N, C-alpha and C positions, 0 to 999 in steps of 0.2 A: 625392297629396300625401306627402311624406316624412314619418315621424316625428319626425326631428330638428326639425322646424318648430316641436315643443311649448315649445321653450326657445329664448332669443336666442342661447345661446352654443355653442361647438364645441371639439372636444379637439383642437388643432393636432397631428399626428403620431400620433393615436391608430392601434393596428394595425389594417388591414383584416383582415377575414374570412378571405380566401386567406391572410394571412401567419399568422393563427391557427391556420388548418387545418394548414399545413407544419409549425407548430410542435407541435401534437398528433401529428402522424403521425412526429415525431423519436423521439417515446416506443416506438412501435413498432420502428421501425429498431434502436434501443438493443438492444431485446431479440432481435435478429435478427443481434447482433455480438458473439460470445463473446468474441473477443480483446478488445475494448474493456472489456467487463465483466470480463474475468478481470486486466485492467491495474488496476482499481478493487477488486479482492479479492471480486467478486460473480459467483456463476454466473447461468445464464439462469435457471434454476428459482427462485434466491433473488431475483431481479431481480422476476419476476413475481408472487412470492407478497407479496413487499414493497411492490410499487408502491402500490397503494390506501394503506395506512398511512404509508408516506412522504410522498405528497400532502398528506394529512392532517395530518401535522405541519409541512409546508413552509405550507401554509394558516393553521395555529395561530401558527406564528414569525410570518408575517406580519401577522396579527391584532393579536399581543402588541406589534408595531412600530408599530401604530395608534392607540396609548392616547393620543398627541399630540393626534392627530385628534379623538378622543372628547372630550379636554379642550376643544377649541375651542368647543364649543355653550356650556359652563359660561360659559367667559372671555367670550363674546360677550354671552349674556345679562345678565352684570355689566356689559357696557360700556352696555348699552341701559338698565338701572337706573340707570347714571350720569348717562345723558342724558333720563331722565325716561320712560321709556315705561313703568314698572313701580315700584312703591314698594318691592316685596318679593320675594324669590325663594325656595321652598322647594326644596331639591334632593332628587333622589331618595336613599333610604336602601340601602345595599348589602342586594342580596336580593331587592328590589321592582321592579317593573318601572320602567323609565327615564324617568318623567314628571317635569316640573318644575311646580311652581306657582306662577305669577306673579299678584301682586295688583298689578289695573290700576287707577289713578284713574279713578273714573266710570263702569267696567265692571263689577268682580268679579275673581273667579279664573279665570286664563286656563291651560288644560294644554298644555302641549309634550310631545308623545309624542315620545320620540327613536328613532329606527329607522336603519338601515342604507340601501342601496340598494334602491329600489323594486321591484327586479324580481322578488325573492324573496316567498313568501306571508307568512313571517313579517314582513315589512316594511310591506305593505301590508293584510292581513286579520288578522293576529291581534294585535288591541288591543282595550282596554276604554275606554270613554270616562267618566272621572270623574265620578260624581254630584254634584260640587261645582261642574264646570267649567262657566261662561257660556259661554266658546267654547272648542273643542279644536282643536288641530292635530297633524297629524303632520308632523316635521320630520327629512326625507330627508338622511343625512349621507353622501354616497356618494361616495368617492374612485376609484371603478373608471372606468378609460378603455377598457374594453371596448367600451360602445357611447356614443354622442353623448350629450350629458345629455337632450335631447328624446326619443330612444329610452327612456332609463330612467325618464323621467317618463311617456310613454306606456302602458310595461309596467304601472307602479304605477296608473294611472289604470284600466286595463283591470280589473285586480284589484278595485280599489275600485268599479266599475260592478259587478261580479258581486255583491259584498256590498251595495250600494245595493236591487238589485233582488231579495235574498234575504230570509230572514223575521227576520234578527237583527235586534235592536233599535236598536243604537247607531249613530249617524251621527259624521261627522267635519266641522268647519266649512271646513277647509283643510287645505291641506297646502303644505310650505316644502322647495325643493330648493336646498341650501347647505351647502357645507363648506369647509374650509380651502384647497381647490383653486380656489375662485370668486377670479376677479382675479389668479390667477399665470399664468405664460408656458403652465403646462399648460392651463388653462381660461380664457382671457381673457374679461372681462366688459365689455359696453358702458355698464354702469352705475358704472364706476368714478371719474367725476366727483362721485358722492357717496359715497365711501369714507369709510368710520368708523376711527377708529384703535382698534385692539383688541391693546395690548401694544405690540411692534414691527411688527406687521402693518397693513397698509391693507385692510379689508374691504368690498367692495362691498354694496350692498342686496341681501337674498335675493329669490329668485323666490317668490312669494307666490300662491298660487292658490284663490280662494276655491271651494268643492266647493258642489254643492246640497243643499238641504232633499227630503225626501221630502212628497209631497204625492198625494192622492187624485184619480181622475177627471180627471188630465190627461195628456197624451203628450210633454210637455217640462219638464225641470227646469234652471232657470238656463243655459238653452239660449243667451242673448244675455248673460248676465253681468248680470242684473238684481238679485242678491241683495247686500245689502250687509252688511259686519260692521264692529266697531269695532276690535279690535286690528289688523289690517292698517295702519290710518291710524297707530296709535301707533308701530308697528314702523317704518314707512318715514319717519315723521316725524323720527326718532331719528337716521336718517342725513342728515337735513336737506333733504329733500326738500319743497320747500313745499306748503301744504295744497291749492292749487287744482292741484298736478301728481299730488297722490296717486292719483287714478284712473288716469292714465296710466300708473302703475308697479305697477298691482294687478291679476294676472292671473284667468282663472277656468277653470272644467271645467264643462261643461253635459253632460246626458245627455237622449237622445230615444228614444221607443219607439214605433213605427208599424208596424203589421202583423206583429207577432210581431219584428220586428228592432229591436237596439236600438243606439243611435250614441252618440258619442263627439264633443265638442267641447271643442279645448283651445286658449285663446288667451292668448297671452304679450302682456305689455306692458310695455316698457323705456322708456319717455320719449315726448313729444309726438310722436305722430304717427308711432309707431315699434310695431310690433307683428307677431307672427307666429301663425298659426295652423294647426292639424291638427287635421284630422276622420276621423274612421274609422266 
């Protein structure tokens, strides 16, 4: 079963691996074309020497251009507050970890740990659960189209699995995959019927995956999606999803360990009778 089944959406027109490989090959061909380099005032030796720094500078400029995408989460959380999902939001201070503190009625404080694409270790394994959090979630703001959304999620969950079976004490209650691409032509969403107005944009409900809790003397953790949390219901209700249908929009991650083999079950639900599953 392909990893993209971990999410209900796809990236129309996302570049296939063979195209990416050809683009990578271009870098090597440029270095072998001294006439082309000379026409831009660069020697072959200068090109080879400067290429790593140039790539890093290019990546930095792209990251700086993504500031509006990072503002997306703050704007969405404010829209959720206005819809009644929480009473108050404490935003991260400059220099601190990017953790939002939401005061949720009847539950307490919920931590939203903002991260980038789940593929990297920083976004999936380098986090700390705040002591004050009744429930804590990693929110993956991933604008990459290098992989399909489900592949990104699968890579992140596999990193979380390694941490789950480690000696590290913290656990996370859930993960959320959602950013400003969701519902756009670049990432069409089948949940747009419940879109929420955030500024001038229509934003679909996020993909929310309930993570397992650790428990001794068992071989399966949330494998069938039996764990229940309070915040996903509050979050999804803010998008107008009826209470009776909220379980049909709540996804889950399960782990299994048998005979020394650790497995993953990712089930994505996106409406009545609509779900996809990826197991590895």
